[in-house]
C-alpha positions as a Markdown table, in Angstrom:
| # | Residue | x | y | z |
|---|---|---|---|---|
| 1 | Met | 128.7 | 77.0 | 42.3 |
| 2 | Ile | 129.0 | 73.4 | 43.8 |
| 3 | Ser | 126.8 | 71.0 | 41.9 |
| 4 | Pro | 124.8 | 69.0 | 44.1 |
| 5 | Asp | 125.5 | 65.9 | 42.5 |
| 6 | Glu | 129.6 | 66.1 | 42.9 |
| 7 | Asp | 131.4 | 63.6 | 43.8 |
| 8 | Pro | 131.8 | 64.2 | 47.4 |
| 9 | Gln | 135.4 | 62.1 | 47.2 |
| 10 | Thr | 136.5 | 65.2 | 45.6 |
| 11 | Arg | 136.4 | 67.3 | 48.8 |
| 12 | Glu | 137.3 | 65.0 | 51.7 |
| 13 | Cys | 136.8 | 65.6 | 54.6 |
| 14 | Val | 138.3 | 63.7 | 58.4 |
| 15 | Val | 135.5 | 63.7 | 60.7 |
| 16 | Val | 136.8 | 63.1 | 64.2 |
| 17 | Ser | 134.4 | 62.6 | 67.0 |
| 18 | Gln | 131.8 | 65.3 | 66.9 |
| 19 | Arg | 133.2 | 67.5 | 65.1 |
| 20 | Ser | 135.1 | 68.0 | 61.6 |
| 21 | Val | 138.8 | 68.8 | 60.5 |
| 22 | Pro | 139.3 | 69.7 | 56.9 |
| 23 | Ser | 141.9 | 68.6 | 55.1 |
| 24 | Gly | 143.3 | 70.1 | 51.8 |
| 25 | Ser | 142.3 | 73.4 | 50.5 |
| 26 | Lys | 140.5 | 76.2 | 52.1 |
| 27 | Gln | 137.4 | 75.9 | 50.0 |
| 28 | Asp | 137.0 | 72.4 | 51.9 |
| 29 | Arg | 137.0 | 73.7 | 55.5 |
| 30 | Phe | 133.1 | 72.9 | 55.6 |
| 31 | Cys | 133.4 | 69.7 | 55.4 |
| 32 | Trp | 129.6 | 69.8 | 53.8 |
| 33 | Leu | 127.5 | 66.7 | 54.6 |
| 34 | His | 124.5 | 65.8 | 51.6 |
| 35 | His | 122.3 | 63.8 | 50.3 |
| 36 | Lys | 125.5 | 61.2 | 49.2 |
| 37 | Asn | 128.0 | 61.2 | 52.3 |
| 38 | Ala | 125.1 | 61.6 | 55.0 |
| 39 | Ser | 122.0 | 59.8 | 53.8 |
| 40 | Glu | 122.1 | 57.7 | 57.5 |
| 41 | Pro | 121.7 | 59.2 | 60.8 |
| 42 | Val | 124.4 | 58.9 | 62.9 |
| 43 | Leu | 123.8 | 55.7 | 65.5 |
| 44 | Glu | 126.8 | 55.5 | 67.3 |
| 45 | Ser | 127.4 | 58.6 | 69.6 |
| 46 | Asn | 130.7 | 59.0 | 71.3 |
| 47 | Trp | 130.8 | 58.7 | 74.8 |
| 48 | Leu | 134.0 | 58.2 | 77.5 |
| 49 | Ile | 131.4 | 57.5 | 79.8 |
| 50 | Lys | 128.1 | 56.3 | 78.1 |
| 51 | Gly | 124.9 | 59.3 | 78.4 |
| 52 | Leu | 127.0 | 60.8 | 80.7 |
| 53 | Leu | 130.3 | 62.4 | 79.0 |
| 54 | Pro | 131.3 | 63.0 | 75.4 |
| 55 | Thr | 134.5 | 62.2 | 74.0 |
| 56 | Glu | 134.9 | 65.7 | 72.6 |
| 57 | Gly | 134.1 | 69.0 | 73.5 |
| 58 | Leu | 134.1 | 71.0 | 77.2 |
| 59 | Gly | 132.4 | 69.4 | 80.3 |
| 60 | Val | 132.2 | 71.1 | 83.5 |
| 61 | Val | 131.3 | 69.6 | 87.5 |
| 62 | Tyr | 130.6 | 72.0 | 89.6 |
| 63 | Gly | 129.7 | 72.6 | 93.4 |
| 64 | Pro | 130.2 | 74.3 | 97.2 |
| 65 | Ser | 133.2 | 74.0 | 98.6 |
| 66 | Gly | 133.5 | 70.9 | 100.6 |
| 67 | Ser | 131.3 | 69.0 | 98.5 |
| 68 | Gly | 133.3 | 66.5 | 97.3 |
| 69 | Lys | 133.8 | 67.7 | 93.5 |
| 70 | Ser | 137.0 | 66.9 | 93.1 |
| 71 | Phe | 136.9 | 63.4 | 94.6 |
| 72 | Val | 134.3 | 62.8 | 92.0 |
| 73 | Ala | 136.4 | 64.1 | 89.0 |
| 74 | Phe | 139.2 | 61.7 | 90.6 |
| 75 | Asp | 137.1 | 59.1 | 90.7 |
| 76 | Ile | 135.5 | 59.3 | 87.3 |
| 77 | Ala | 139.1 | 60.1 | 85.7 |
| 78 | Leu | 140.4 | 57.3 | 87.0 |
| 79 | His | 137.8 | 54.7 | 86.3 |
| 80 | Leu | 139.0 | 56.1 | 82.7 |
| 81 | Ala | 142.2 | 55.4 | 82.6 |
| 82 | Ser | 141.6 | 52.2 | 84.4 |
| 83 | Gly | 139.2 | 50.9 | 81.7 |
| 84 | Cys | 136.3 | 49.8 | 84.3 |
| 85 | Ser | 132.9 | 50.7 | 83.8 |
| 86 | Trp | 131.0 | 53.6 | 85.8 |
| 87 | Arg | 128.2 | 52.7 | 87.8 |
| 88 | Asp | 127.7 | 50.5 | 85.5 |
| 89 | Leu | 128.0 | 52.9 | 82.4 |
| 90 | Arg | 130.3 | 51.7 | 79.4 |
| 91 | Thr | 133.2 | 53.4 | 79.5 |
| 92 | Lys | 136.0 | 54.1 | 77.2 |
| 93 | Gln | 139.5 | 53.4 | 78.5 |
| 94 | Ser | 141.3 | 56.5 | 77.7 |
| 95 | Gly | 144.8 | 59.0 | 78.5 |
| 96 | Val | 144.0 | 60.9 | 81.5 |
| 97 | Val | 146.0 | 64.2 | 82.1 |
| 98 | Tyr | 144.6 | 65.5 | 85.8 |
| 99 | Ile | 145.8 | 69.4 | 86.6 |
| 100 | Ala | 144.9 | 69.1 | 90.4 |
| 101 | Ser | 145.8 | 73.0 | 90.8 |
| 102 | Glu | 143.8 | 73.1 | 94.2 |
| 103 | Ala | 144.7 | 69.8 | 95.9 |
| 104 | Gly | 148.4 | 70.1 | 94.9 |
| 105 | Arg | 151.2 | 67.5 | 95.4 |
| 106 | Thr | 148.8 | 65.6 | 98.0 |
| 107 | Gly | 146.4 | 65.5 | 95.2 |
| 108 | Ile | 148.3 | 62.1 | 94.3 |
| 109 | Asn | 146.9 | 60.4 | 97.9 |
| 110 | Arg | 143.6 | 60.8 | 96.4 |
| 111 | Val | 144.6 | 58.5 | 94.0 |
| 112 | His | 146.6 | 56.0 | 96.3 |
| 113 | Ala | 142.9 | 56.2 | 98.3 |
| 114 | Trp | 141.2 | 55.3 | 95.1 |
| 115 | Leu | 143.7 | 52.5 | 94.3 |
| 116 | Arg | 143.7 | 51.0 | 97.5 |
| 117 | His | 139.3 | 51.3 | 97.6 |
| 118 | His | 139.2 | 49.6 | 94.1 |
| 119 | Glu | 142.1 | 46.9 | 94.6 |
| 120 | Arg | 143.5 | 48.8 | 91.2 |
| 121 | Val | 147.5 | 49.0 | 90.3 |
| 122 | Phe | 148.0 | 52.6 | 89.2 |
| 123 | Pro | 147.3 | 53.3 | 85.5 |
| 124 | Lys | 150.1 | 53.6 | 83.2 |
| 125 | Ile | 147.9 | 56.3 | 80.6 |
| 126 | Phe | 147.2 | 58.7 | 84.1 |
| 127 | Arg | 149.3 | 61.6 | 84.8 |
| 128 | Met | 148.6 | 64.1 | 87.4 |
| 129 | Ser | 150.3 | 67.5 | 87.7 |
| 130 | Pro | 150.1 | 69.7 | 90.9 |
| 131 | Ile | 150.7 | 73.0 | 88.6 |
| 132 | Ser | 148.5 | 76.3 | 88.4 |
| 133 | Met | 148.0 | 77.1 | 84.6 |
| 134 | Asp | 147.0 | 80.8 | 83.2 |
| 135 | Leu | 144.2 | 79.9 | 81.2 |
| 136 | Ser | 143.2 | 83.1 | 80.9 |
| 137 | Gly | 144.6 | 84.0 | 77.3 |
| 138 | Gln | 147.1 | 86.9 | 78.5 |
| 139 | Ser | 149.8 | 84.8 | 80.0 |
| 140 | Ser | 153.0 | 86.0 | 80.2 |
| 141 | Ala | 156.3 | 83.7 | 79.8 |
| 142 | Ser | 156.4 | 83.4 | 83.6 |
| 143 | Phe | 152.6 | 81.3 | 83.5 |
| 144 | Ile | 152.1 | 77.9 | 81.9 |
| 145 | Ser | 149.3 | 78.5 | 79.3 |
| 146 | Ala | 147.7 | 75.8 | 77.0 |
| 147 | Asn | 150.0 | 76.0 | 74.1 |
| 148 | Asp | 152.7 | 74.7 | 77.0 |
| 149 | Leu | 150.4 | 72.2 | 77.9 |
| 150 | Ile | 149.9 | 70.9 | 74.9 |
| 151 | Asp | 153.2 | 70.5 | 73.7 |
| 152 | Glu | 154.0 | 68.9 | 77.0 |
| 153 | Ile | 151.1 | 66.5 | 76.3 |
| 154 | Ser | 151.7 | 65.8 | 72.7 |
| 155 | Gln | 155.3 | 63.8 | 73.9 |
| 156 | Gln | 153.9 | 61.6 | 76.4 |
| 157 | Asn | 153.4 | 58.3 | 74.8 |
| 158 | Phe | 150.0 | 57.5 | 74.9 |
| 159 | Glu | 146.7 | 59.4 | 73.8 |
| 160 | Val | 145.2 | 61.4 | 75.5 |
| 161 | Gly | 141.3 | 61.6 | 75.5 |
| 162 | Leu | 140.6 | 63.5 | 78.9 |
| 163 | Ile | 142.4 | 66.5 | 80.8 |
| 164 | Val | 140.9 | 67.6 | 83.9 |
| 165 | Ile | 141.3 | 71.2 | 85.3 |
| 166 | Asp | 141.1 | 70.9 | 88.9 |
| 167 | Thr | 139.8 | 74.1 | 89.6 |
| 168 | Leu | 138.7 | 77.0 | 87.3 |
| 169 | Ala | 139.5 | 79.4 | 89.8 |
| 170 | Arg | 143.1 | 78.3 | 90.1 |
| 171 | Asn | 144.1 | 78.2 | 86.5 |
| 172 | Phe | 142.0 | 81.6 | 85.2 |
| 173 | Gly | 145.4 | 84.0 | 85.8 |
| 174 | Gly | 143.5 | 86.3 | 88.2 |
| 175 | Gly | 140.7 | 87.1 | 85.8 |
| 176 | Asn | 137.3 | 87.8 | 86.6 |
| 177 | Glu | 135.0 | 85.1 | 86.3 |
| 178 | Asn | 131.6 | 87.3 | 86.2 |
| 179 | Ala | 133.0 | 89.0 | 82.9 |
| 180 | Ala | 131.6 | 87.3 | 80.6 |
| 181 | Glu | 134.7 | 88.8 | 77.9 |
| 182 | Glu | 137.3 | 87.2 | 80.1 |
| 183 | Met | 135.2 | 84.0 | 80.9 |
| 184 | Gly | 135.1 | 83.4 | 76.9 |
| 185 | Ala | 138.8 | 84.0 | 76.9 |
| 186 | Phe | 139.2 | 81.1 | 79.1 |
| 187 | Val | 137.0 | 78.9 | 76.6 |
| 188 | Asn | 138.8 | 79.9 | 73.9 |
| 189 | Glu | 141.8 | 78.3 | 75.5 |
| 190 | Val | 140.3 | 75.3 | 76.4 |
| 191 | Gln | 138.9 | 74.7 | 73.1 |
| 192 | Lys | 142.6 | 75.0 | 71.6 |
| 193 | Leu | 143.4 | 71.2 | 74.4 |
| 194 | Ile | 140.5 | 70.1 | 72.6 |
| 195 | Gly | 141.0 | 70.7 | 69.2 |
| 196 | Arg | 144.4 | 69.9 | 69.7 |
| 197 | Phe | 143.2 | 66.1 | 70.8 |
| 198 | Ser | 139.6 | 65.6 | 70.2 |
| 199 | Cys | 139.4 | 65.2 | 74.0 |
| 200 | Leu | 137.0 | 66.7 | 76.5 |
| 201 | Val | 138.1 | 69.0 | 79.2 |
| 202 | Leu | 136.8 | 68.7 | 82.1 |
| 203 | Val | 136.5 | 72.0 | 84.3 |
| 204 | Ile | 136.1 | 71.7 | 87.8 |
| 205 | His | 134.3 | 74.9 | 89.0 |
| 206 | His | 132.6 | 76.6 | 92.0 |
| 207 | Ser | 128.8 | 77.3 | 92.5 |
| 208 | Gly | 127.5 | 80.6 | 93.7 |
| 209 | Lys | 127.0 | 82.2 | 96.6 |
| 210 | Glu | 123.3 | 80.9 | 95.7 |
| 211 | Ala | 123.5 | 77.2 | 94.8 |
| 212 | Asp | 120.1 | 77.2 | 92.9 |
| 213 | Arg | 121.7 | 79.4 | 90.5 |
| 214 | Gly | 124.6 | 77.4 | 89.1 |
| 215 | Ala | 127.8 | 77.6 | 88.4 |
| 216 | Arg | 129.9 | 81.2 | 89.7 |
| 217 | Gly | 130.3 | 83.5 | 87.5 |
| 218 | Ser | 129.7 | 84.5 | 83.6 |
| 219 | Ser | 126.6 | 82.0 | 82.3 |
| 220 | Ala | 129.5 | 82.2 | 79.0 |
| 221 | Leu | 130.9 | 78.8 | 80.3 |
| 222 | Lys | 127.9 | 77.1 | 80.9 |
| 223 | Ala | 127.0 | 78.2 | 77.5 |
| 224 | Ala | 129.7 | 76.7 | 76.0 |
| 225 | Ala | 129.9 | 73.4 | 78.0 |
| 226 | Asp | 128.7 | 70.4 | 76.0 |
| 227 | Thr | 127.8 | 68.6 | 79.6 |
| 228 | Glu | 127.2 | 70.2 | 82.9 |
| 229 | Ile | 127.5 | 68.3 | 86.7 |
| 230 | Glu | 126.5 | 69.6 | 89.5 |
| 231 | Val | 127.3 | 67.7 | 93.1 |
| 232 | Arg | 125.9 | 68.7 | 96.4 |
| 233 | Arg | 126.5 | 67.4 | 99.1 |
| 234 | Ser | 126.5 | 68.5 | 103.0 |
| 235 | Ser | 129.4 | 67.7 | 105.4 |
| 236 | Gly | 129.1 | 63.8 | 106.8 |
| 237 | Gln | 126.1 | 63.3 | 103.9 |
| 238 | Pro | 126.0 | 61.2 | 100.9 |
| 239 | Gly | 125.7 | 63.3 | 98.3 |
| 240 | Thr | 124.3 | 63.8 | 94.6 |
| 241 | Leu | 125.3 | 64.3 | 91.3 |
| 242 | Arg | 123.0 | 65.8 | 88.9 |
| 243 | Ile | 123.1 | 66.1 | 85.3 |
| 244 | Thr | 122.4 | 70.1 | 84.6 |
| 245 | Lys | 123.3 | 70.2 | 80.9 |
| 246 | Gln | 123.5 | 67.5 | 78.5 |
| 247 | Arg | 123.9 | 68.6 | 75.0 |
| 248 | Asp | 123.6 | 65.3 | 73.4 |
| 249 | Gly | 121.8 | 63.3 | 76.1 |
| 250 | Ile | 119.7 | 63.2 | 78.7 |
| 251 | Gly | 119.8 | 65.5 | 80.9 |
| 252 | Asn | 118.5 | 66.5 | 84.8 |
| 253 | His | 119.9 | 62.8 | 86.0 |
| 254 | Lys | 120.7 | 61.9 | 89.0 |
| 255 | Phe | 123.3 | 59.8 | 91.0 |
| 256 | Gly | 124.2 | 59.1 | 94.9 |
| 257 | Phe | 127.8 | 59.1 | 95.9 |
| 258 | Asp | 129.4 | 59.3 | 99.4 |
| 259 | Leu | 132.8 | 59.9 | 100.4 |
| 260 | Asn | 134.5 | 56.5 | 102.4 |
| 261 | Val | 137.6 | 57.6 | 104.4 |
| 262 | Val | 141.3 | 55.4 | 103.1 |
| 263 | Glu | 144.0 | 55.2 | 105.8 |
| 264 | Leu | 147.1 | 55.4 | 103.6 |
| 265 | Gly | 149.9 | 54.8 | 106.0 |
| 266 | Gln | 151.4 | 57.0 | 109.0 |
| 267 | Asp | 153.6 | 60.4 | 109.0 |
| 268 | Ser | 157.2 | 60.4 | 110.8 |
| 269 | Asp | 155.0 | 61.2 | 114.1 |
| 270 | Gly | 153.1 | 57.8 | 114.0 |
| 271 | Asp | 149.8 | 60.0 | 112.8 |
| 272 | Pro | 147.2 | 58.6 | 110.2 |
| 273 | Val | 147.5 | 59.8 | 106.7 |
| 274 | Thr | 144.3 | 59.7 | 104.9 |
| 275 | Ser | 142.3 | 60.7 | 101.9 |
| 276 | Cys | 138.9 | 60.0 | 100.4 |
| 277 | Val | 137.4 | 58.3 | 97.4 |
| 278 | Ala | 134.0 | 58.9 | 96.1 |
| 279 | Ile | 131.9 | 55.5 | 95.8 |
| 280 | Glu | 128.7 | 55.1 | 95.3 |
| 281 | Ala | 125.3 | 54.8 | 96.7 |
| 282 | Asp | 121.9 | 54.5 | 96.3 |
| 283 | Ile | 120.3 | 57.6 | 95.6 |
| 284 | His | 117.0 | 56.6 | 97.8 |
| 285 | Glu | 119.6 | 55.8 | 100.7 |
| 286 | Arg | 120.9 | 59.2 | 100.4 |
| 287 | Leu | 117.1 | 60.6 | 100.0 |
| 288 | Thr | 116.6 | 58.8 | 103.8 |
| 289 | Lys | 119.7 | 59.1 | 105.5 |
| 290 | Ser | 120.4 | 62.8 | 104.8 |
| 291 | Asn | 118.5 | 63.6 | 107.7 |
| 292 | Thr | 119.7 | 61.2 | 110.1 |
| 293 | Met | 123.4 | 61.1 | 109.2 |
| 294 | Pro | 124.3 | 64.3 | 111.2 |
| 295 | Arg | 122.5 | 62.5 | 114.5 |
| 296 | Gln | 124.5 | 59.2 | 114.1 |
| 297 | Lys | 128.0 | 61.2 | 113.8 |
| 298 | Asp | 127.0 | 62.9 | 117.0 |
| 299 | Ile | 125.8 | 59.6 | 118.7 |
| 300 | Ala | 129.0 | 58.0 | 117.7 |
| 301 | Leu | 131.1 | 61.0 | 119.4 |
| 302 | Glu | 128.7 | 61.2 | 122.7 |
| 303 | Val | 129.1 | 57.4 | 122.9 |
| 304 | Leu | 133.0 | 57.6 | 122.3 |
| 305 | Gln | 133.3 | 60.3 | 124.9 |
| 306 | Asp | 131.3 | 58.2 | 127.5 |
| 307 | Val | 133.0 | 55.1 | 127.1 |
| 308 | Ile | 136.3 | 56.8 | 127.4 |
| 309 | Arg | 135.4 | 58.7 | 130.0 |
| 310 | Lys | 134.3 | 55.7 | 132.2 |
| 311 | Ile | 137.0 | 53.1 | 130.9 |
| 312 | Gly | 139.7 | 54.9 | 129.1 |
| 313 | Glu | 143.5 | 54.2 | 129.6 |
| 314 | His | 146.4 | 54.7 | 128.4 |
| 315 | Val | 148.3 | 52.3 | 126.7 |
| 316 | Asp | 152.2 | 52.7 | 125.5 |
| 317 | Gly | 152.4 | 53.5 | 121.9 |
| 318 | Val | 149.2 | 54.2 | 120.9 |
| 319 | Gly | 148.0 | 58.2 | 120.6 |
| 320 | Pro | 149.1 | 61.1 | 122.7 |
| 321 | Pro | 150.6 | 60.7 | 126.2 |
| 322 | Ser | 147.8 | 62.5 | 127.3 |
| 323 | His | 144.6 | 61.0 | 125.6 |
| 324 | Pro | 143.2 | 58.0 | 127.0 |
| 325 | Val | 141.6 | 55.6 | 124.4 |
| 326 | Ile | 139.5 | 53.0 | 124.0 |
| 327 | Lys | 139.4 | 49.9 | 121.8 |
| 328 | Glu | 137.5 | 50.8 | 118.8 |
| 329 | Asn | 135.4 | 47.2 | 118.9 |
| 330 | Ile | 134.0 | 48.2 | 122.3 |
| 331 | Trp | 133.4 | 51.9 | 120.8 |
| 332 | Lys | 131.4 | 49.9 | 118.1 |
| 333 | Glu | 129.5 | 47.7 | 120.3 |
| 334 | Gln | 128.5 | 50.8 | 122.4 |
| 335 | Val | 127.2 | 52.0 | 119.3 |
| 336 | Glu | 125.5 | 49.1 | 118.1 |
| 337 | Leu | 123.7 | 49.1 | 121.4 |
| 338 | His | 122.5 | 52.5 | 121.4 |
| 339 | Ala | 121.1 | 51.8 | 118.3 |
| 340 | Ser | 119.8 | 48.2 | 118.4 |
| 341 | Asn | 118.0 | 49.8 | 121.5 |
| 342 | Ala | 116.1 | 52.4 | 118.9 |
| 343 | Gly | 115.2 | 49.7 | 117.0 |
| 344 | Lys | 117.5 | 49.8 | 114.1 |
| 345 | Ala | 118.8 | 47.0 | 111.7 |
| 346 | Ser | 122.0 | 45.9 | 112.5 |
| 347 | Glu | 122.8 | 46.4 | 108.7 |
| 348 | Ala | 122.1 | 50.2 | 109.0 |
| 349 | Ile | 123.7 | 50.3 | 112.5 |
| 350 | Arg | 127.1 | 49.0 | 110.8 |
| 351 | Lys | 126.8 | 51.2 | 107.7 |
| 352 | Ala | 126.0 | 54.1 | 110.2 |
| 353 | Phe | 129.1 | 53.5 | 112.0 |
| 354 | Gly | 131.2 | 53.0 | 109.5 |
| 355 | Arg | 130.0 | 56.8 | 108.0 |
| 356 | Ala | 130.2 | 58.2 | 111.3 |
| 357 | Arg | 133.5 | 57.2 | 112.4 |
| 358 | Gly | 134.9 | 58.3 | 109.0 |
| 359 | Thr | 133.1 | 61.8 | 109.3 |
| 360 | Leu | 134.6 | 62.5 | 112.8 |
| 361 | Met | 138.2 | 61.5 | 111.5 |
| 362 | Asp | 137.6 | 63.7 | 108.4 |
| 363 | Glu | 136.6 | 66.6 | 110.7 |
| 364 | Gly | 139.4 | 66.0 | 113.2 |
| 365 | Lys | 137.9 | 65.3 | 115.9 |
| 366 | Ile | 139.1 | 61.5 | 116.5 |
| 367 | Lys | 141.9 | 59.7 | 115.6 |
| 368 | Cys | 142.0 | 55.6 | 115.0 |
| 369 | Asp | 144.9 | 53.7 | 114.9 |
| 370 | Gly | 146.2 | 50.4 | 115.7 |
| 371 | Gly | 142.5 | 49.0 | 117.1 |
| 372 | Tyr | 141.8 | 51.9 | 119.3 |
| 373 | Ala | 140.1 | 55.2 | 119.2 |
| 374 | Trp | 140.5 | 58.4 | 121.2 |
| 375 | Leu | 139.6 | 61.9 | 121.4 |
| 376 | Ile | 141.9 | 64.8 | 119.8 |
| 377 | Ser | 140.3 | 67.3 | 122.2 |
| 378 | Gln | 140.0 | 67.0 | 125.4 |
| 379 | Gly | 137.7 | 70.0 | 126.1 |
């Protein structure tokens, strides 16, 4: 029997973040906290992003396809690896390992889009892999397992604080997401990573058919999560991040975001190569503009079609030979004229045009290059 007055030094315990790892003999493994070694409350919580992401545990970011959840994850990861604040929240600079199974090798374009937008250099403590893993707990020798990833990360020359798994489906080994037992096995594999590196593992996941019912599959994932964030965004519109679970913080907080198109260069055919970066958007702006954004996009497209029909021309080396083009500044002037006739402020017009242009490019309806714009389809 242990005496209440036993010197805690005889039962040493190494405390790592919010979890305790015992040292010494088997009887020390519970790391008992009592009146001598825990006489004061813990006032300094451990956060990667204060109030949003803890330094250790399981985080889940979920949303429907096309909602921008992966761009949000890249934004968070690169802020942490670069050591800069996120939405004016304090961050802890951390090494990041990003498993970009969904995006594959072109996921690196998302990194470069972020770097260009924020005018940053590639952080030395960021690694991205395009592979898919099998975290079902039943992986064969032909698949990369959690243990394989642990071995690989252990060889890096920096301390890892965040591992992103993007997405759960691409790293589930063909398992059944609806089966609690199989989802539990996935969580157990993730816990291996958490336990080895005392880090946060952020899993990017899809929402179910009914968005209001949360993430897809078994609720065992949410039950195990320390933090859960829902991403919602309609095509061409700003979106929201909402904290739907926070084990050690305030839940239901919302952040607004938008996707900004960044041109990275041209391919061998001379066509622009673009990607997106998640940027901050005021939540009140989002609520106000969400109903008008589809209309702004439609107006911009209609104006471009009209101007091209009237004064479009063929310019050597610009666009396909069969497609007439128009100078972008003329297109923008006509959109601004249309909007100002409707009584809209100049700053709102400028922002609306930029978002509409980016959305139309992202949807593959137009292309812009060399100061000119043209329609992808002649129909």
